[in-house]
C-alpha angles and dihedrals in degrees: 000000000000098000141009131212111235131188118199129195141167115250116183105305095340138072119231127200122199125194109217095203098057108010094241116146138202131195134199145148091259132034090249090054092050090050093047091050090050090050088053091050092050091050093049090050092052091047091061090042090239121159131199126185122242116280117257126248089251093056089048090053090048091052092048096051 
């Protein structure tokens, strides 16, 4: 895939990033760190040729609350 859709939010003292296409997440002390951790997770997932389906709207709502 050429690009991914990411939602980022502050959760307590950390930033959390969520990839909508595969449900992978990243966490960091800054938004950039959270995105970089998510990129690493996506790359690792691609390395093992693993596939996850897109997250459901319910899972997105839960993440955003």
